[in-house]
N, C-alpha and C positions, 0 to 999 in steps of 0.2 A: 416420588423420585427412582429412577429406574436403576435397573443394580449396572454394577461398572462390567463395561465389558470387555474382552479379551482385548479389541482392538486400543482402551482406552489404558491397559498395564503393561510394563515390559514385558516381555514373555518370560519364564523362569529362567531362563538359561544365563538372562542377562541382569537378574536381582545381584544384588551383593551380597556373597556369603559373610558367613560369621569371621572375622579375623584371627588372629591366631590368640588363643588365650579366652575364645568366649565373647568379648568386651561387642554387645553391635554396635556397628559403624554409624546408627541413626541418632544413637544417642552421647553426650562428652561431660561427663561429671564437672568437667571442671573448665566447662566452657566459660568464658570471661561474661559479665555481667554490669551492668550500671548499679549502685550503689545505691543510689538515690532513688532507684525507679524499684527497689526490690529486688525478691532473687527472680533470676530470667527463668519462663520456661523451658523445657528440654526440649535441644537442640534437634532438627527434623536433619538429617544430613542425605538431602537429597535436590537435584536440580528443581528449576521451578517447574516441571513437567510431572517430577515426580518420581526420577530415574533416580535409583540411590546410588550415592556417592563412596568410594569407598574411599581408605585412609591414603592409601595407596596405590599405586597402578606398575605393574614390572611386566615383562614381555610374556606372563604365561595369561595375561586376560589379551593377548594377541594371537594365541594359538589359530593356527590354520590362516593366518593373516598373511596375503600374497600382494606385495606392493603395486605390481602392475594392475592386478584386478581391483582392489581396493583402493589405492590409492594414486599411484602414476605419480609423472611427471606433469609441471606446470603447463598449460596448454595441450596434453595430452588427453585423448579419453580416459578414465568419462569424468576429465577436471574437477574431479575433487580438490585439488589443489589451483586451481581458477584458469578462469578459458583464456589464457593469454600468457604466452610463457614467460614475459616479463610484466606486467601486469603494471604498477603502478612506477618500478624505473621508467618503461615506455609513454606512459600516458597516467597522472593522475585522474583520479574520482573526479564527475562531475561535480560543482558544490554548488548544491541549490537551499535557497532557503524560502520555506511555502510563504506565499503574499498574497494577501486579497481582503479588504476592508474599504467597508463605504463606497464611495462611485468610482466610474473608472478615473477619473482624475486622481482622486489619493492612491489610489493601485500603483497608476503607471509611474507616479512619483518615487513609493517605496519601490518599485524593480527598478528603476533608472537607477536610486540612489544604492543600492546592493549591489550592482553591478560597477558600480563604482568603487565600492568597497573590496571587489575581487571574489562577486561572485561568478560564475562561470555558465551558469545555465537558469532560467526563470521557472518560478514553480508557482503554478496562478490556483489560489482556492476561490470558490466561490459561496455566495451567500446561500440561505436554504431556500428560497423564491426560488433563483434561480436552478437550484439543483431541483429541484420539485417540478421543473416546468411552468414556471407562474412569472408574469411580469411583475415588476416593482410597484403597478398602481393597481394590482389583484386586493382583493379585500383578504385574502389568506394571507397574504405576505407582509398585512399589518405589523409593527412592530420589529418585524425581521430583516428589515431591507439593510444591507451593506454591515451586519452584526458578525458573520463568523466569516466574513469570506463578502468578493468583491459583487458588487451589482450589476450583471449584463442583461439587459433585455432585447437587447437588438444588436446592429452591422454596426449602427450609430456606436453603443456602447462600445464595440470591439476596437473600430478605430482609434475610440481615444484611448483604451486601454494599452494599445500597443503602440500607440504613436512615439516616434523616435526610436524604436527599438529595431538592431540589428539582425531582421528575421532569417535573414540564409547564414547567419556567423553563429547564432546563439540558439541553443536548441529550446524547446519551452514545454514542459511539462503542463498539463491542465486535468485537475480534481475532478472530472465530472463524469457523471455515470448515465443515467437513462434519459438523460436529452444530450448526450454525449456527442451524437450525429450531427446536432443543432447548431454547438459550439466550437464542434470543430469545424464544419462550415464556416462558419462565421471567422475562423482564422484563416481557412482555407481565401477567402474571399480580401479580406483585408493585406495578404502577402499578395492576392493576386491584383488588388489596385495599387500595391506599390512596387510592381513588377517585379515582385520573386517570382523564379521558378521553380512550379511544385516540385518539380525532380530532384531539386536542390534541397530546399527546406528540410528538416529536421527536428523530431519533436515527440510527445507521447500525449494520448489520450486515455484519463482510466480506461472508464466503457467498459468497468467488469463488472456487469449485472448482478453474476451468481451471485457475490459477497452480499451484496445489498440482502438480496433474501434473505440468507443465513446469519449478518449480520448488521448491516447499518441502517437497513431497512428505509433506504432514501430512494423506494422504487416508484416508478407509473402504472406503466403496463404488464398484463401479464405473464408468464415467462417464456411461452411460445413468439408473439410479435417482439420480447424483447430480445429475445436471440436474434431473431432476423432480422434489428436494427443493429445489434452487435457484427454480425458476419456481413453484411451490405458494408459496414465500413472496413472490415477487415478485405476483402476482395477490392472494397474502391481503390484503398490504400495500396494495395499490390500491384494495382494495373496505373495509377495514375500519382499516389506519392508515394514512391519505394523506398524512402529512405524517412519515411514516418513510420514507429511503434502505434498502430491503430487500437490494441491493448495493452495494459499494466494488470496483470490477473495478481490481485492484491491478497496477502495475507495480513497486510497492516491493520485493519480493521477488523478482520477475524478475532487478532490479538488482543486487539483495545475493548472487543467485549467480554474478554476474559478467556480467550481460548490459552493452553498450553502450546508451548513451542511446537511438538509433535503436534497435535491439532490446527496449530496455524499453517505447518509445511504439508500438511498433509492433503486438507482442504485447498489449499491451492492447489497445489499439483493435479488435483481431481476435477477442481473446476475449471482449467488449461486443458485437461484430456477431454472435457463435454464440450469446450469452446472447438479445439482442432477436429473432434469428430462433427460437428457442427457444420464445419467449413469443409470438410470434405466429400459432406452430401453436396452440397451447392457444386462440386464439380475441380476443385482445385484441388493440386498436387499437391502432396504436403512440402516440397522443399521449394513451391511456390511463394508460400509466405510463411514456411514458421521459421524460419532466421529472423521475422521483425516481431515475433512475440517477445515479450517482454514481462515483467514481475515485479511485486513490490513487498519487500518484507521488513516487521519490525524490527528494530534492535533494542532488548529487552536488558534489565539489570544482570541478569546472569550472565556473565562474559563465556565461559568457555561452552555453553549451552549455546547460546547464538551463535559463536564461530563455528560448533559443530554442525548447527542445523543450515547453515548457508551452505557448509561443505555437503552436508547431505544432499542440499537440493540439486546441486549442481551433475552431482552424482546421479540420484535419482531419475532429475528429467534425460540426460545425455541417454540412458538406458530404453526410457520410454520411448524417445523418439525414435532410436536406434531399432529398437528391438519391437517393440508394438507397433508401431506405423512406418517403419522401412524407411525413416528418410535417409536418404545420401550425403546429403549437405553436410561439412562436419559445422557448418553456421546452425542449422536447423537442431542441432546437441546441445547448443551454447545455453544454459539458461543465465540469464543476461538482467539485474537486479537493481530497482533503486532502496534504499533502507532511508527509512525515518526513524528517527529516536522514539523509545516510547512517552507518547502523550499522557497515557493513563498509569504509569510510574511516576510524574509528577506531584507534588505534595503543594498547596496552600500553605501548610505550616511550615516553616522555615523552608522560603522560597529560593532560597541562596544554596540549600543542598542542591538543589536541581541541575547546577551548573556541574556539580560532581557527577551526577547520575549521569547525564548527557556526555560528559566526558568518557564514561564509562562504556555505554552504549555505542557512540561513534564510533569509539576505539574496538568495538569486536563486531563494527559493519567491513572497516576497514581491513580487519584480520582476517576477516570472513572473505574479503575479496570482492566488493559491491563495487559497481560501476557507477552508481550514483550514490550522492548521501543529502539529508537535510537534517539538520539538528535541532531541535525544540530549543525555544527559549526560557529562560528562568521564573517567566512569570505567567507561563500559559495554564498554570492553574488558575488563575485569575482573570483573565483577559486575553485577547490577542496580541502580539510580541507588541512593545513601543521599539523604534527604529534602534536605542541605542542595544537592549535586550537581542534583537533579531543579530545587530552589530557583532555581541559579546558570543554568541551561537558562532558566525559563520569564523568569526577569528577562533575557536573551538576547533574547528573543521582544518585551517591555517596552521595551526601550532602542532597540529596530529602530522598535516603533511609536511610539511618543511621543518618540524625542530625533533619529535618524538624520534624519527631512527626506522618506524616500521616500515617503511615504506621501502626501505632499501632491501629485502627480501622479500621475494614471492612465498607466500605461505610462510611465515616465518615458525607457526607452533607445528607444522607437520611434523608427523616422527612420535610428537607425545604420545607416551602409551592412553594416559588418559584421554587426551583427545580425540586419537583415532578407535579407541573404544566407543568413547561418547558416540561421534559420529557414527557407526556403526548399527549402535541402539537406538537414536533417532532416526535412521534409515528404514530399519525393518521393524518399530512400532509406527512409522508411517506407512507402509507399505501395507500393514496391516488394515488401516483404514481403508487406503484405497481400493483392497480386495474387498472390503466389507461394502462400501460404497457399490463396487462394480456388480455387487450380489445383489444391488438391490434394482438395479437396472439403468445406474447412473446417476450425477449429481441431481437433475431435477428430480427425479424421481425419489430420490433421499432426501431434498427438500421439501418436498409434497408430504413426506411420512415425517417432516420433523426433526429427523437424526442428526444432520449437524447443529441447527439450533438448540436441543436438547445436551449434547455433549459439552457446547460450549456453556449453556448455563449450568452445568453440574461441575465443571471446572471452577466456573467463577467462584460458586457457592462454595465450593471445597477450598479454594484459597482464601477466602474472605475468614473462613472459619479458622485456618490456621494464622490468617494476620491476629484477628482475635485472640485468639488463644496465645498470641507472642511466639509462636512455633515460625514464626516468618515476619523479620525485624524489620519495619519502615522506622526508619532514622527519623524523629520529630513529629512520627505521629503515635505509633504503640510504643516506643522507645525515647528514652533521651528528648521529654515535652520539656518545653520552655514555656512557661504561664503566657507572657506576653508576647502577643502577635507581631511578628515583620514587618512593615509596611514596605510595599514595592509600589514601583510610577502605575499607572492603568492606562493603558489606551480606552479613551469613552468616545463610543461611536453614538452620536444623538441624533435623533429626527430629522435635522437637518439633510442627513443625505437622501432620504425617503425624497423629502419636499424639492430637491434638484431632481430626483431622479423622474419623479410625477412630472415635473415641467418638460423636461427633455423629452418623454416620452408623446405628452400631450402634443409638442415643438414638431415631432416626426411624424407624428399621424395627422396631423393638416399638410405639412408640406410633401408627405411622399406619393407616388404615384398608387391610387388607391385602387382604381381597376387593373394596375398589374399585379399588385397584391391580392387582389381575390383572383386573377385568374391563376396565380402561382397557387395560391393555396387550396384551389380547386383541383388545380393538376394533381399536387399533392395526392391527396383524397381519393383519387381514383388510379392512382397508383399504389396507394397503399390496401387497397380492396386486391389486387393482385400479388405475384409474386416478383414484379421489378424491385431491381435494386431501388433504393430511395434516396441514394445520395445524390444524383443528379437533378431531385426535383427538390431536395431538401435547399440544397443551393442558390436555386435558383429563387426560393421563396426567400432566402436570406440576400441574393442579389435584387430584391424590390424593397427591403427592407420589412418584411413581414417580419413582428417580433416573435419572440421566444415564445410566448403565451401563447399566442395565437396558431403557431404551426404545432407546438402539443396538443394544444386543441382540437387539430382537427384529427392528430394520430389519437388521443381521446376515445374521439366518436369512431373510429376505425375498428381499434384493439381492446376499446375498452379498460378499464383499469382494474388493479390490482388488490385485493385484500385479505392480508393473509389469515390462513383457517386455524384456530385453534388448536392445541399440540397439548396431550397430555404431561 
């Protein structure tokens, strides 16, 4: 294991001094414990990222703090307090529930149900074969069809998935990365066939391939052609679908892989810098595309650290865009982000505790000024959410929005000595990481060296050690354990979904114009060998009802596939 780098520790000036009397702030001899569990381990008074936390904060912790520079008003640069002056007084966040399972028919019913229950945006999860660019009837798809998301192999599937949904009136978010261009093309063609104007529809494709190499590992192609596909979609969206977010730069999966909050923020923002640099090299002006860049962050259990993370994200991004890239449009300085509560924090033991965890995490997202929010369901440590569990998760957002009172004031925690100090610490530690990666030659170079991967692995290992030593308590897992398991209803996806998908694909291949399909695929293959923007060619393949697997196979032949090198 590599030694701890400077970037991974709070700088010396941020470490908590000993309080009066010499008692260490890291240990509390009177910390409460459960008598039935035996003596508690010594408590470590730190955030989840390991930033020391003092017993109390006073003005001395903010010496040199300037309101305009370090905080500012809501809606004013550097947007520490929010990107809009009125925030939720003017408009609540978009309420989404991440939904996808079985066949397109199954997921369409769930999406329509959630809209009826008050969901205000669509969020679509795809199954593993779709994420990896394989059709449902491919040999490698066996046993995975519809299991972790909806199976989509063709335009016909997307037509079924979106049937009856108001595409011009509701935003759609699709969690798809390596084959994002293909799934987005399917969405656009469905909108086109429904008479929706591309210039009016809005939504988001995740399309963040760098975090796949860092954390989630659902990549297909090597980094260079993968980045070419990402930039193709950004350029096409800028010109043809101007209200669409062509990328959602995601820290969520980095955090789910075991990173700290600081690492999540730093790696996400450095990924974003990499995308900006690639698009600029393709000839676009920064203010042409930057206003449509969006972000996706995790919300974990450490309430104040999470709120501080979101505030630091806005502040760092505003300065990066204005000072590093010279953006002139204030909308280019905005860090707009979606938040999802932390799936990795949910436990199979005592699953109803997950409702409480999710509430705290959702509250962190709202207090941190998110533009969009998904709340995980209590049963997600076991399976995909049932309808009733997903409804309860949505109701959690609605109670926070309409009953808690936290939406009445913009940045209600602003000015807290603790929160402002923590925001500064997270900002500075994140900037250390960004500077380190800059020195390596950028994020792709850092990924090839295994730097972010190794940092995440070490953070996850340290946290697991803390859990096993009970320095970090997980209720129901390492403290307050119950012997008898608590049953919860489970959504079971059986193999009937695969059989239905196989039959639909066989029928599609019999009925479509296969000459048109072959011609479109050949044109795509020829274009992929040039530097042409591939979106028009992918759209024509989709219109001909070429399948996802057929399109991705063409790109595999031209680009090759990626295998992660071993790192020490």
